[in-house]
ZASESE-421604 format. One line per 5 residues: number of its first residue (from 1); their letters; for each residue x, y, z of C-alpha. Coordinates in steps of 0.001 Angstrom, whole numbers. Each point is the difference from the previous one (the first is absolute). Layout:
<rs>
NUM	A	X:Y:Z ~ ...
</rs>
This chain:
<rs>
1	MKKEP	-80403:-93803:-228424 ~ -1758:790:3260 ~ 2405:1049:2739 ~ -273:-1272:3546 ~ -647:2748:2571
6	FFTTS	2926:827:2243 ~ -2425:480:2894 ~ -3725:-656:277 ~ -2534:1247:2541 ~ -1916:-2210:2417
11	GIWLK	-2237:2043:2257 ~ 2280:2335:1960 ~ 3187:-1872:-931 ~ 2437:-101:-2879 ~ 1111:-3449:-1160
16	DRDGR	3117:-1050:-1894 ~ 192:-2647:-2718 ~ 438:-2724:2631 ~ -3179:1046:1792 ~ 1875:1550:2916
21	TVMPR	-1127:3215:1667 ~ 2442:2818:-687 ~ 534:3386:1627 ~ 2776:1478:-2164 ~ 2132:2818:1329
26	GCNLG	1866:2429:-2152 ~ 370:3588:-1050 ~ -1060:2616:-2469 ~ 2424:595:-2851 ~ -285:2895:431
31	AGGKV	92:3768:162 ~ 2705:214:-2659 ~ -2487:-1130:-2652 ~ -2224:3057:440 ~ 2237:2190:-2152
36	PVIPR	2012:-470:-3206 ~ 3511:-1342:285 ~ 1135:1434:-3358 ~ 326:2933:486 ~ -279:-49:3783
41	GETWI	-3400:1270:1089 ~ 123:339:3787 ~ -2337:2666:1322 ~ 2797:2086:1523 ~ 1302:606:-3531
46	KESLS	-1793:3215:-992 ~ 106:-736:-3729 ~ -1374:-3550:291 ~ -3566:1027:-930 ~ 1242:1066:-3418
51	LGVSG	665:-3705:-659 ~ -2811:-2043:-1506 ~ -2127:2844:-1377 ~ -713:650:-3673 ~ 3084:1111:-1864
56	SENIS	2469:-1078:2700 ~ 2803:-2519:-378 ~ -931:-3629:390 ~ 31:-1507:3471 ~ 398:-3533:1298
61	FAGTP	-829:-1877:3178 ~ 2109:-3023:-1017 ~ 2386:-357:2917 ~ -2475:417:2844 ~ -228:-1548:2546
66	FPLEE	3683:-690:-718 ~ 2269:-696:-2987 ~ -26:-3589:-1242 ~ 3698:-382:754 ~ -790:709:3671
71	CSFHF	-2866:-2506:253 ~ 1909:-2949:1400 ~ 1310:1901:3017 ~ -3388:1461:919 ~ -2082:-3122:-559
76	KQLKK	2544:-2009:1978 ~ -327:2576:2771 ~ -3793:-242:0 ~ 228:-3779:217 ~ 2468:294:2883
81	IGFTS	-2484:2018:2085 ~ -2856:-2400:-747 ~ -1813:2061:-2617 ~ -1591:-2297:-2573 ~ -2304:2434:-1773
86	VRLGI	176:3433:-1590 ~ -2725:2547:-627 ~ 1512:1408:-3183 ~ -981:3609:-622 ~ -394:1015:-3617
91	TWEAV	-1667:3202:-1151 ~ -2335:581:-2908 ~ 2468:2656:-1120 ~ 2835:-2543:-74 ~ -1983:-2242:-2354
96	EHQGP	-1696:2596:-2258 ~ 1818:3323:357 ~ 487:688:-3722 ~ -3681:349:-834 ~ -3335:-1854:-35
101	GIYDE	547:-3590:-1098 ~ 3789:348:-324 ~ 1666:-2394:2439 ~ 3599:32:1182 ~ 1054:-3485:-1073
106	EYLAY	3548:489:1278 ~ -1356:635:3485 ~ -2324:-3006:-175 ~ 2895:-2213:-1127 ~ 1971:1282:2986
111	LHDLI	-2896:-900:2345 ~ -136:-3486:-1505 ~ 3710:-580:598 ~ -212:1435:3521 ~ -2867:-2279:1049
116	EKGGE	1637:-3004:-1636 ~ 3209:685:1928 ~ -1956:295:3248 ~ -1440:-3441:-635 ~ 3506:-1450:165
121	YGISF	56:1058:3656 ~ -3458:-1347:808 ~ -1668:3400:-156 ~ -3532:483:-1312 ~ -1530:3293:-1133
126	FIDPH	-3307:1747:-180 ~ -205:2989:-2278 ~ -1028:3249:1653 ~ -1222:2635:-2514 ~ 1261:2733:2270
131	QDVWS	-1250:3543:217 ~ -106:2676:2638 ~ -2264:3036:-510 ~ -273:-804:-3733 ~ 3345:1022:-1548
136	RWTGG	3388:1657:419 ~ -1479:3321:-1180 ~ -2734:-100:2639 ~ 2488:-578:2819 ~ 418:-3769:-103
141	DGAPA	521:-2656:-2658 ~ -1948:-2323:-2241 ~ -1780:1257:-3107 ~ 1780:1270:-3119 ~ -56:3707:-840
146	WTMEE	-2166:-549:-3075 ~ -3009:-925:2178 ~ -96:3696:909 ~ 1295:1391:-3282 ~ -2943:-1595:-1822
151	LGIIP	-2246:2248:2128 ~ 1942:3090:-1024 ~ 1959:142:3268 ~ 3651:1053:-28 ~ 1233:-2282:2821
156	ERLGP	3095:2036:938 ~ -2232:2950:917 ~ -1994:-1829:2678 ~ 2466:792:2786 ~ 478:3721:-759
161	AGGAL	-3750:477:-585 ~ -1012:-1584:3315 ~ -1442:-3151:-1513 ~ 2445:-2252:1859 ~ 2587:-49:2765
166	THQFL	3197:-1101:-1727 ~ 3409:-480:1563 ~ 1549:1219:-3249 ~ -1734:3398:200 ~ 12:520:3776
171	GKSME	3424:-1443:793 ~ 956:140:3674 ~ -3046:2140:804 ~ -2274:-3012:-541 ~ -1448:-1024:3349
176	QMSWP	1074:-3406:1329 ~ -2242:-2854:-1159 ~ -2496:2387:-1593 ~ -134:-1758:-3376 ~ -3222:-1958:874
181	LNNLY	-1822:3362:-4 ~ 207:-231:-3784 ~ -2997:-2323:109 ~ -1950:3202:796 ~ 1790:2260:-2484
186	YGAAT	-1413:708:-3439 ~ 2375:-2074:-2126 ~ -338:-3385:1661 ~ -3618:538:1091 ~ -1083:841:-3539
191	MFTLF	1803:-2937:-1601 ~ -1305:-2548:2513 ~ -3542:1309:-408 ~ 207:-292:-3781 ~ 1653:-3443:190
196	FAGNV	-2537:-1560:2358 ~ -3149:2002:-716 ~ 392:1994:-3196 ~ -3134:-1621:-1432 ~ -2043:1442:2876
201	FAPEI	1662:3338:730 ~ 1464:958:-3385 ~ -2071:-1778:-2693 ~ 741:2738:-2536 ~ 3795:-431:257
206	YIQGE	1472:-2175:-2743 ~ 3597:-875:-900 ~ 753:-1230:-3506 ~ -3687:-774:-507 ~ -393:-1989:3229
211	PVQEF	-1686:1007:3256 ~ 2749:1160:2343 ~ -622:-2752:2560 ~ 223:-2732:-2612 ~ 3081:1553:-1580
216	LQGHY	1882:152:3316 ~ -1157:-3289:1508 ~ 303:-1803:-3304 ~ 3602:1042:-583 ~ 960:-744:3605
221	IEAMK	-1425:-3518:-111 ~ 1421:-698:-3462 ~ 3454:1075:1200 ~ -181:-2511:2856 ~ -1370:-2714:-2294
226	HTARR	2879:641:-2398 ~ 2416:-281:2933 ~ -1579:-3339:930 ~ 433:-1217:-3593 ~ 3708:811:87
231	LKDLD	408:-1926:3271 ~ -2292:-2928:-804 ~ 2699:-2694:-186 ~ 1299:655:3514 ~ -923:-2501:2722
236	NIIGF	614:2174:3052 ~ -2675:2680:-408 ~ -2735:-90:2640 ~ -2284:2566:-1626 ~ -744:3681:-579
241	GSMNE	-1189:2830:2179 ~ -2808:2125:-1451 ~ 1330:3390:1194 ~ 2073:1205:2918 ~ -1778:2304:2455
246	PSAGF	-2882:1196:-2198 ~ -1526:3395:738 ~ -3543:1342:-292 ~ 1056:3356:-1386 ~ -2979:2361:268
251	IGQTS	-2495:-2877:143 ~ -2176:302:3103 ~ 1079:3583:730 ~ -3090:1591:1558 ~ 981:3585:-761
256	LASYG	2490:1652:-2344 ~ 719:2504:2755 ~ 1010:-2537:2671 ~ 3053:-2162:635 ~ 508:-3729:-158
261	RISAL	1831:-2032:2635 ~ 3307:1727:760 ~ 2925:-2421:279 ~ 2980:2197:900 ~ 1251:1862:3051
266	KGYLP	94:3405:-1635 ~ -175:1710:-3347 ~ -2538:1774:-2131 ~ -2957:-1387:-1856 ~ -2428:1412:-2553
271	TPFEG	-3631:-1039:-28 ~ -1032:-1766:-3228 ~ -1406:3239:-1388 ~ 3111:1988:941 ~ 2062:-2616:-1817
276	MQAVS	-2178:249:-3108 ~ 466:3765:-18 ~ 3747:-152:568 ~ 803:-2396:-2851 ~ -2200:2082:-2307
281	GYSVK	2286:2999:441 ~ -1412:1743:3067 ~ 1951:968:3091 ~ -1745:-1214:3163 ~ 719:234:3704
286	VKKFT	-222:-3339:1773 ~ 79:-909:3675 ~ 3053:-1261:1831 ~ -602:-2773:2511 ~ 1641:-1858:2852
291	QGIGG	-1137:-3313:1411 ~ 563:-1311:3501 ~ -1705:-1874:2804 ~ -2777:2609:2 ~ -719:-520:-3706
296	VKFRG	483:2304:-2992 ~ 392:3729:540 ~ 72:2590:-2774 ~ 2236:3012:484 ~ 1065:2498:-2616
301	LKELN	-148:79:-3787 ~ 2307:-804:-2894 ~ -304:1328:-3519 ~ -325:-2788:-2524 ~ 1068:593:-3606
306	PEKIS	1144:3622:390 ~ 1286:-85:-3600 ~ -3517:-873:-1226 ~ 1203:-2969:-2047 ~ -2566:-2101:-1841
311	IFRDG	791:-3698:-314 ~ -2073:-291:-3192 ~ 1141:274:-3589 ~ -1825:2368:-2317 ~ -3404:-1381:-904
316	FECPW	-388:-1974:3241 ~ -1523:798:3382 ~ -712:-1619:3345 ~ -2196:-3063:-672 ~ -2134:882:3030
321	KKSGV	-752:3397:-1493 ~ -957:-1769:-3208 ~ -2241:-2321:2032 ~ -1811:2968:1557 ~ 1395:-355:3518
326	WEIRE	1157:3628:-5 ~ -13:2963:-2360 ~ 1235:3543:-519 ~ -2643:2569:934 ~ 803:3709:-307
331	NEPVI	3691:-889:-358 ~ -10:-1968:3262 ~ 45:-3794:471 ~ -3136:-1239:1779 ~ -1269:-3427:1036
336	RRDDY	-3038:-1259:-1899 ~ -464:-3457:1558 ~ 1520:-198:3456 ~ -997:-3627:705 ~ 833:-1211:-3519
341	FSQVN	2312:-2832:1093 ~ -2038:-1250:2964 ~ -3120:-1373:-1667 ~ -1385:-1299:-3267 ~ -3704:302:-769
346	GKPVD	-615:957:3611 ~ 1762:-3073:1382 ~ 3208:372:2054 ~ 3018:-1624:-1612 ~ 2366:-2411:1695
351	FKTDF	3399:-88:-1683 ~ 1027:-3471:1126 ~ -3291:-1708:-885 ~ -1050:1989:-3069 ~ 3328:541:-1740
356	LKPFQ	3026:-1731:1528 ~ -1441:-3500:278 ~ -1356:-40:-3589 ~ 3476:991:-1203 ~ 1637:-2744:2074
361	ERFAI	-2485:-2553:-1309 ~ 696:1110:-3565 ~ 3751:-197:570 ~ -263:-3506:1496 ~ -2096:-1267:-2908
366	EIRKK	2300:1534:-2614 ~ 3306:-1140:1517 ~ -1243:-3550:697 ~ -1590:-430:-3416 ~ 3309:-1218:-1455
371	HPQYL	1757:-625:3329 ~ -2482:-1863:2234 ~ 2864:-1194:2202 ~ 588:3477:1420 ~ -1304:1262:3314
376	VFVEG	-1315:3578:-39 ~ 965:2287:2882 ~ -2428:2792:856 ~ 271:2995:2337 ~ -2277:2508:1648
381	VPSQG	498:3741:382 ~ 2743:917:2499 ~ -1527:987:3366 ~ -3513:-221:-1468 ~ -820:-3686:80
386	RVSWK	34:-3003:-2274 ~ -2227:-1435:-2689 ~ -2252:-2762:1294 ~ -4:-3333:-1874 ~ -2435:-1605:2431
391	DCNKE	-2887:-289:-2456 ~ 2216:-741:-2983 ~ -485:-3303:-1807 ~ 3367:-1664:609 ~ -452:-2097:-3153
396	DFPGI	-314:3153:-2110 ~ 3019:1595:1652 ~ 2363:-2748:1159 ~ 3451:818:1238 ~ -813:3356:1636
401	VDAFH	2454:1000:2738 ~ -409:3154:2105 ~ 3468:1598:2 ~ -643:2540:2752 ~ 2586:2521:1206
406	WYDSL	746:991:3572 ~ 2300:2685:1356 ~ 365:1492:3439 ~ -1066:3408:-1308 ~ 1512:1889:2932
411	TLITK	3442:-1500:-658 ~ -279:334:-3770 ~ -1043:3660:-82 ~ 2053:1349:2912 ~ 3028:-2244:-615
416	NWHKN	124:-647:3716 ~ -691:-3318:1670 ~ -1486:29:3490 ~ -30:-3166:2064 ~ -2969:1223:2051
421	ISVDW	-2129:1686:-2693 ~ -1960:-1322:-2972 ~ -2933:1035:-2201 ~ -3217:-2010:-173 ~ -601:-1093:-3600
426	KTNGI	-3788:168:357 ~ -489:3343:1755 ~ 3331:1707:-729 ~ 103:706:3726 ~ 3168:-30:2087
431	RFYPS	757:-3044:2166 ~ 2309:899:2889 ~ 1048:-2612:2564 ~ 3179:-1962:868 ~ 1232:-1894:-3091
436	AGLKE	-2929:1207:-2159 ~ 2425:362:-2909 ~ 814:-3698:335 ~ -3413:-1450:819 ~ -2373:2028:-2193
441	PAKQI	1640:-803:-3383 ~ -208:-3753:606 ~ -3608:350:1129 ~ -982:2164:-2980 ~ 1597:-2268:-2607
446	QELAE	-1807:-2968:1496 ~ -3338:1863:40 ~ 350:1038:-3644 ~ 811:-3558:-1062 ~ -2957:-1377:1959
451	EIHRE	-2357:2493:-1663 ~ 1060:-1264:-3431 ~ -55:-3654:1022 ~ -3626:359:1100 ~ -801:282:-3710
456	NIPCW	1764:-3353:-555 ~ 2734:1374:-2251 ~ 3761:119:573 ~ 1872:3173:784 ~ 3575:1129:-518
461	LGEFG	1533:2937:1851 ~ 1289:1740:-3108 ~ 1750:2943:1646 ~ 1287:974:3423 ~ 3271:1461:1196
466	VPFDL	1915:2509:2094 ~ 1964:3094:-1145 ~ 3744:-376:483 ~ 558:3740:412 ~ -1664:113:3417
471	KNGKY	702:2982:2264 ~ 1055:2208:-2936 ~ 2547:-2595:-1062 ~ 1711:-146:3397 ~ 58:-3813:89
476	LKKKD	838:-209:-3697 ~ 3232:1915:461 ~ 1038:-2348:2795 ~ -1110:-3110:-1915 ~ -2092:-751:3079
481	FRANE	-3098:-1908:-1096 ~ -1122:-1403:3340 ~ -3209:2054:-13 ~ -818:-1299:-3487 ~ 639:-3571:1110
486	EALGA	-2248:392:3024 ~ -2833:1578:-1994 ~ 232:-2547:-2817 ~ 166:-2792:2553 ~ -3355:1161:1368
491	YYDGI	-1483:32:-3505 ~ 1216:-3527:-721 ~ -1410:-1145:3338 ~ -3393:972:-1425 ~ 735:-1771:-3276
496	DRAMI	912:-3149:1945 ~ -3254:112:1956 ~ -2089:663:-3091 ~ 1919:-2708:-1920 ~ -90:1925:-3265
501	PCSIW	2393:649:-2900 ~ 1748:3359:-110 ~ 2234:2305:-2057 ~ 1945:2667:1879 ~ 403:3422:-1641
506	NYNFY	2645:1:-1420 ~ 3324:-1211:-1474 ~ 1571:2746:-2112 ~ 3329:-570:-1740 ~ 288:3754:-631
511	NTDEN	-491:1109:3629 ~ 2678:2265:1487 ~ 400:1700:3366 ~ -138:3420:-1659 ~ -3111:-410:-2154
516	GDGWN	-1729:-3007:1523 ~ -2276:-1752:-2464 ~ 292:2906:-2443 ~ -3740:580:90 ~ -1743:2797:1906
521	GENLS	2415:-134:2919 ~ -853:-3559:1017 ~ 2620:-2340:1441 ~ -1532:-3388:774 ~ 2313:-2375:-1854
526	IFCKD	1424:-2872:2022 ~ 2992:113:-2373 ~ 2323:2977:-365 ~ 3251:254:-1931 ~ 1453:2047:2850
531	AGSQV	-1023:-2338:2823 ~ 3106:-2178:-9 ~ -16:-3256:1957 ~ -2299:67:3009 ~ 883:-3647:644
536	PEQED	3803:-87:-520 ~ 224:-3788:119 ~ -2538:-303:-2844 ~ 1234:1949:-3022 ~ -2852:-1333:-2121
541	LKGLR	-2300:2277:2037 ~ 1975:3099:-986 ~ -2197:3036:-599 ~ -2940:-1284:2040 ~ -1304:2116:2866
546	AVKGY	-1844:-1123:3146 ~ 356:-3634:-1099 ~ -1361:-1576:3174 ~ -3198:1994:-425 ~ -1151:-2023:-3020
551	CRPYP	2279:-3059:-186 ~ -1746:-2394:2389 ~ -1017:-3652:193 ~ -3330:-816:-1633 ~ -1747:-2900:-1803
556	LAVAG	854:-53:-3704 ~ -2594:-2669:-822 ~ -2386:-1991:2184 ~ -1288:-3510:-679 ~ -3338:835:1556
561	TPLFC	-1709:2984:1603 ~ 1925:2540:2120 ~ -1359:486:3522 ~ 2513:2142:1889 ~ 3249:1827:-742
566	EFNRK	2183:2020:2365 ~ 3604:1119:245 ~ 1270:1227:3362 ~ 2782:2389:-933 ~ 1303:434:3529
571	KTVFL	343:-3720:684 ~ 654:-1014:-3644 ~ -2685:-2677:92 ~ -2231:-846:-2977 ~ -3313:-1831:443
576	FKWET	-2197:-1355:-2777 ~ -3082:-2228:90 ~ -1986:-1474:-2859 ~ -2672:-2558:-835 ~ 1683:-2653:-2108
581	DPQIS	-1372:-1267:-3302 ~ 1017:-3616:-728 ~ -993:423:-3643 ~ 2974:2320:-553 ~ 3278:-1824:-541
586	APTEI	2184:3119:-159 ~ 1537:1143:3300 ~ -702:2999:2188 ~ 2946:2372:-482 ~ 1176:2520:2573
591	FIPEI	2541:2749:-590 ~ 2511:412:2855 ~ 2364:2933:-661 ~ 3622:-247:1018 ~ -94:3599:1204
596	WFPGG	-2259:-1069:2903 ~ 1526:-3462:485 ~ 3742:470:-684 ~ 1007:-2972:2156 ~ -2688:-2311:-1322
601	WEIEF	-3403:-975:1326 ~ -1852:-2646:1960 ~ -3455:-1335:-816 ~ -2836:-1285:2153 ~ -2834:-1665:-1922
606	EGECA	-3438:-1097:1191 ~ -2472:-2010:-2021 ~ -236:-3198:-1982 ~ 3255:-1662:-991 ~ 2006:2284:-2229
611	EIEEY	3239:-68:-1919 ~ 2004:3214:285 ~ 2779:936:-2380 ~ 2292:2909:843 ~ 1864:2071:-2584
616	PEDQK	2028:2700:1785 ~ 1710:1041:-3227 ~ -3434:818:-1471 ~ -1293:1429:3313 ~ -3003:-2282:142
621	ILIYT	-1473:-3207:1315 ~ -2406:-2433:-1668 ~ -2630:-1798:2060 ~ -1768:-3069:-1425 ~ -3027:-824:2140
626	KGEGT	-1985:-3222:-3 ~ -3692:-230:696 ~ -2534:2625:989 ~ 38:2269:3005 ~ 1681:3040:1435
631	ASVRI	3741:424:-304 ~ 2167:2615:1652 ~ 3634:932:-125 ~ 2087:2077:2385 ~ 3354:1251:-1258
636	FQKKQ	2557:1655:2253 ~ 3699:800:49 ~ 2376:-2906:437 ~ 1705:-69:3358 ~ 3719:529:-311
641	G	2654:-1976:1826
</rs>
């Protein structure tokens, strides 16, 4: 029986089953799902990389984002703050960690029950096949260990051999927010290159009789299709993402002796060739770097792989050596084809056009073959642009949504928020003027949304957020989240202006003050077990941090086309305008949180005759409009006395 879509696309808008325009707000669930829950696999646990490899005890992700017995409290909390949607992070490893084609049915049953329970609270989900820098063994999360083991790689050796920056190996010496550098390190860069472009750059590499690209992509897509099969009876699934924050790996690298885009304040980084040497058992000296307003500066050297560890089992070697990229000459490694990854048959390659988009198209076709009701969420490469769908036949690829990410990189990397400083998302240049930290984010979010909308497809801000351990944890210790509220308020101002759906990063049941999100030193969860009650009179908000930053009035559903949305935080005044559609009988719904309007609200309406129903206990109003035209509503705090 054909299922009705939860949402459909109509130009730049999402529509619900009543034909209303929707701009859902919600969160990512969440960072806790990046690592196993049985046994615990947080990155600060040194032994956690011994879990999930061949010969280790079985692992399970059933219980992330939170145990089923805890669901009611957390879903009720999300509903209370106006969150109606969840970007649910699942990893390939969680689904298929035991081996190729072996799925964790217990975990999938858990996901089914979790999503079903969320539906009882009016929460919808889109599935995010989450990964960061390929896998846990390459410094992030995502792919199972066997994707590397099938290539003869011993995953646990990647950190010690210099093939990855891992929290488990480096411990407290790991530089703050340096994990994205792993996109340039051997482990992740090799796996992404083989996954997206193995047919072009490693045609002689086969796994179990299949070309390496087909083996990896095929198993990844089949794992997500199997997940969709197990969830097929649920009515509150919006769709599937194709892959979180994909990376180009070595693809497009103009020289094996140069560096890619550096995305950390300081650290050390091998060139691609230095990385190939290191993981093959050679000790190499690599450059240390610092990055500031003046750009990247290299100072000093660090010895990589002093123990001369090879990551390869006997009988295996670096696939790039096998492909003729480099060789051993007179007992010394030498480059054979320096521009190997930058061109094919004399033509420069473009990762997004030549490799990423074909994968996303394949994923969309495969996932919608049996589930045509699902939307498919696509992403570009972080800090390197998006995939264009401008010339795409919308009939061939219906339901595409650009789920772009945006972070204030200065705040994220330095863990300091500056009211007067921001970074330009296009040029990476510094913006310094009064209130730049408040004005630039809103402007940038709006610009990014407009760029996508020019291609006549919807967008969804899939990730954004602020670290809660700002100023070396100074505010965290005091439970003072005013800076977070102010920064998040600026971000949501941009979301209001752009009138787009969004999912804040993140809500993590396992977050603690001591270890944050339990993953690479990050601490972005809006929920923390140690947070207590920030709003004493509302115990059902217990554990939430910086609540006023993200719990704000907004339109839940619009019987027509949105025209303008703004919330003045200083005056506590909400304005919304829309073009009414008389063909839609369902009402326009607006969420009005008690936390901003504790004494009630007053409403001013302009437009054709309307019937307004108020439901303070549900924190919302319903507006039934009659006829065509422009309608507007102004909501402000009720005068006391």
